[in-house]
N, C-alpha and C positions, 0 to 999 in steps of 0.2 A: 326078505326083503319085498318079495311080492306082495303079501298082506299089508305091508305099510304103504306100498304105491295106492294098492286098491283103495286103503282108506283114505289117502292124500286125495285120490282123484276123487272119489263121490263127496269129498268135504268142500274143495276147491269146486265142484262141479254144481253141488246144490247152493254154494252161497254164490257163485256168479248167477246161477238164475234167479236167487231170490232178488238179488240187488240189482239185476237187470228189470224184473217185473215191476219193483217197485218203482224204479223210475220211469217205465214204460207206462206205467199209471196216470202219469205227469210228466210228459216229453215236454211242456210249455216252461216247466220248472227248472227242468233241465236244460233246455235251452238258455234259459235265465243265468243259470251259474255258469255255461259256458262263455255267455258273454261278459260276464264279470271278469273270466279268466283272458279272454282276448284282450278288456281294455285295458287290465292291470300288465300283462305283457305289452301292449302297446306302448304304455307309457315309460316302462323297466328297461325293456328289451329295443332301445331305438332303431337300432339296425334292422329289426324286423317289423316295423312298425307297420309297414305297407301288407305284410301278410295278414297281421291279426286284424286290422281294418277291414281288410277284405273278407276275413271268416266271419265276421259280424253279422251279415245278413243271411249267412247260410247255418246259423247257429241251428236252427231248428231241426233243419233236414240230419245236422251231423249229430244232433240229440237223438233222434230216432234212430239212426245209423249205428250209434254208439250202445242204446240201449239192447236192440235188437241181436248186436253182435254178442253183447254179455248172455243174453239167455242162450242164445245157439251155441257158443262156447261150451256153456255149462251142460247143455244137454248131449252135444258131440262127446265133453268128457265121459259123462254119464253110459250114453251107449256105446262108446270106445271108438268113435267114429275118427278115421285116419288120426289118430292119436299124435304122430309124430309132426304132423302141419298144425294140428291144433294146438297141441304144447307151443310151438313155435311162436303163435299169434298170439296165445295166453300170456308168453313171458312178455312179448311186445307192450301188450295191453298192461300188464302190472308194472313193467318199468316206466311206462305214461303217466298212468296213476299214481305210482309211486314218488315222481318227480313233481306231479302237480299237489300233491298234500304236503309233501317235505316244503317245497316253495309256499304255501299257506301258512303252516305252522312257524317257519324260520322267520318268514318277513311279516307274517300275520297280516298277511294281503285279502285273501279270501276267506273270510272266518268259519263259513260252512263249507265243506266241499260237495255237500249235495248225494255223498256214496249211498246212501238207501233215501233219495227224497226227502221230504218232511216228515215219513214214517217213525224215522228213528235220528235223532240228532247227535252227531258226533262232533266233540273240539277237533281241532285241525292236528293237534298232536294225537289223538284216538287214531283219527282217522290214518296218519302215517303210521303208526302204529299197526294198525290192521293190514296196511297196505306191504309192512316190511313183512309180517307172518305169511301172508299171502304168496310173496317174493320167493320166500324160503322154501314155501311147500312145491310152488312151481318149479323152482329150480332143481328140487329132487326130483319130479316128475321129466325135467328136461334132460338132466345127466343119465337119466335110467330110461331116454325114449326107447333106445335100440332095445329094451328087453321087455317094453310093455306089449301086451297083446292087443292088437288093430283090430278093428271092424269096418272093412269098405262093402258091405252088401249092398247090393242094390235095394233094399228093404230099409236099412238104416238109412241110406242117403234118401231116401222118400220121407223119412220121418224127420229129419233134419229140414228137407224143402217145406213140409207142412209146418213144421215149428215156425220157420223162418216167415213165412206167409203170415201164419197166424198173428205173430208176434209185432208183425209190421203193422197190420188191421188194428189191433190194439191201440197200437199209436195213433193212427190216424185218426181215430174214433175219439182217444181221449184228447186230440187237437180240437175236433170240432163239435164236441159235445159234451165237454168237461171231462175230467177224472172220472173213472167208475167208482174207485175209493177215494173218497175227501178227505186226505189228513190234514188241512188247514185250519183254521182255528175260526173261519167264517162259514162251514160246512153246515147242511141243512141240519138243524137241531139244538144248536150251537147259540148260546146266549151273547151277542157282541159285547153287552156292557159288562157283563159278569167276567168275561174273558179277559176284559182290560183290568180286572182288580187281581190283588195277590190271593191266592188261598188263604183260608184263615189259619193263624200261627207259622206261616211261612218265614223264613228265614231273610231278610233284606241285606241288601249289600252293604259291606261294612270296607269303611275307610278309614285312612289312618293320615295325618298330617306330621310331618316333623318340623320341629321347630330348631332354629340355631340359636341358643341364649349366648349372651355376653355378660360379663361381669364388670361393671361399671367401675368398682374399684381395684379389683387386680388385673382385669383385663384379659380373662381366662374364658375359653369359648367352649362351648359344649352342645351335644346335639341331643336332642330326646322327643319320643313322640308325644303327639298330643295326649295319650291316656298315662305315659309314665308325669306327664307336666302337673296334672291333676294328682294322680296318686301319690309323688313325693311332695306336691305342696310346696314346690319351689318358688309358685308365683307369690306366696307370701314374705319370700327375703325379696325385697325392693333394688337388693342390688344386682339381680338377676333379671335383664331385659330381653325382650324377644328381639333379634336382629334380623332374622330372617324366617318367612313362613315358607313351606315345600307346598305344592299342590298335592291335592288329595290322593293319595295310593289306594287303591283296591287292594284289599289283603282277604277277603274273604267274599268269593261270589255268591250270592244269595239266589232265590228262586225269582224267575221273573215272571209277569203276567203272560200270558198266551198273546196278548194284542198289547203292543207298547207305544204305536206309531198312529192310531185311527184318530183322526180329526176331520172336520168340515166345517168350512168356511164359507162366508157369502162372500158375491164380489167386491163387496166394501169391507170385508176383511173381519166380518162378526164371526166368531166361533158360535156354529149352533149344533155341535157334536150333541148334546145332552136331548137336544128334540128330535133326533132321529129314534130314540129309543122309547117315543111314545107313540101309541097307536099302530096303526097299521101304513106302513110305507110299501110303496114299489119302487124300488132302489135301482135305475137304469145307469150302471156303469158303461161309462165311453170313456175311455183313458184317451185317445187321439182322434176325435170326432172326423179328422181329415184320411183316415185310414178306414174308416166303415163306408161300407157298400151303399147306394141308393137303395137297393132293395132291402137291406137292413134298417136303414134309418126310415123308411117307408113302413115297414111292420113296426117299430116301434113308436110311429108318429099315428098307427091305427089304433095300439094299444093304450096309449094315452087317451085317445078320443074315447075308447071302449070303457076305461073307467070312471069315466066323468060321471057323479051321481052315485059312484059307489063307495063302501065305506072305506076305502084305501087311498093314500095321497101318494102321487107319483113324482119323482123328484131325479133329476139327473146329477151323478157325479162325475166328476172329470178332471183332467190336469191339462186339458187343453187349454190355450191362452182365452181370455174372455171374450177378445172383440172378433174372433174367429169362430167363438163358441156361439157368439149372438148371431152372427152371419147364417152358419148353419142352421141355427134354430128357426130362424125366420124361412128360411128357405125350404125346409122340410117339416115346418108347423110343428114343431116340438114344443106342444102347449104345457109344459112342465119347467118350472124352475130348475137352474143348474146352479151346483156349488162346488167348490175346490177340494180336492182331495190329493195328496202325494200319488204320484204315477205308481211307486213301488206299492203303496198299500192296495190300489185298486187292482195290482196284479196280483194279489195276494187275495182280495176278495173274490174274484172271478177269473178263471184263466183266460177266456175268451173276451175280445174286445170287437164289438160291445159284449155285454153280459147282463145278466138281471137276476136281483135278489128280492124276495118278499119278507119284508119284518113285519113281525108281529111283538110289538111292546120290546124291540130288541132282538128277540129270537128269530133264526131264519128259517124260514116254513117252507121256502121254495126255492131254486135257482136253476137258471136256464142258461146255456151258452149261447154263440151268436146263431148258431145250426138248428138252434128249439127254440126261436124266440115266442112266448106261448101267445094266444089269445085269452080272452078274459074269463072265460070259462074253466082254466085250468087254474085259476088264482083261488086259492082257499084262503080266506080271511081268518 
């Protein structure tokens, strides 16, 4: 049993470290996922709506704490640090995660739990299955906790403290300077236009429609799919008429493009998405200009002035109301046209607000967060 306990301890510890580090690489992504859960629970659990609305503004702090806790618990398991206490906390965490993934899967509310960030995508039921496995393994450790060899030495405690500080610093860095490793489809080196296309030979979605047929002579009714309707050639018999047609039902989920929702429109509503992929573009993402600081807007204004006469076209993508955008644009002399893009898409493009991407024929050649707004010398066309 000792060998089994050690194998479980190592497996669970490594998995928690991996999961925590992946999410810690992009705490803003974890924050977005937590906000989705809080909004869903506020709608579904009306008696606790006030609590979840209260938690939404705290989502970023909670995301960092949760990710750091995952990594530190994994390290504590591997180092055998205070195993009884560690296993108790692990059990509480995995019960919480299992509830979230079951809720997502059963009610189809948050369709991507974000267990491994954007690095590894799992379906809700896959996430729930993973958490059930972890719950079983942690329960084994929990019931064996009095037999586990623990280590509470000063040196081990120092390692745990160092790990906590280091992980917290990683999370803070990722918030202000973008994720160290970018798993999103707008990362440097990716071509946005290509990511909007299906790979050659990829299976697309397959839908099925059910027809309810009625015989005009006998009054008999029957149901059949659209494929059966064609293959049986029942349509040749004019006595059978389609009385009802169902909504299309997805029967085979095909491969989807990495990007499915990117579009750019003018204030007048004209779609200019294709123009983004031509030539050099300095794309300034400002989701909500009201949340940008004065110093950030002044730096962006200076950058726009610096690229005048250079072989690059500056443009602003925003989800801010057009009237508000115009007011700020004139106040801070942001001498670049602005266009509208969905807020969720902008969050995926760059995690900070504001943020900047440099595109060359649709390929991302540079990317900067709000704490590292570049000067013109850093722009490589």
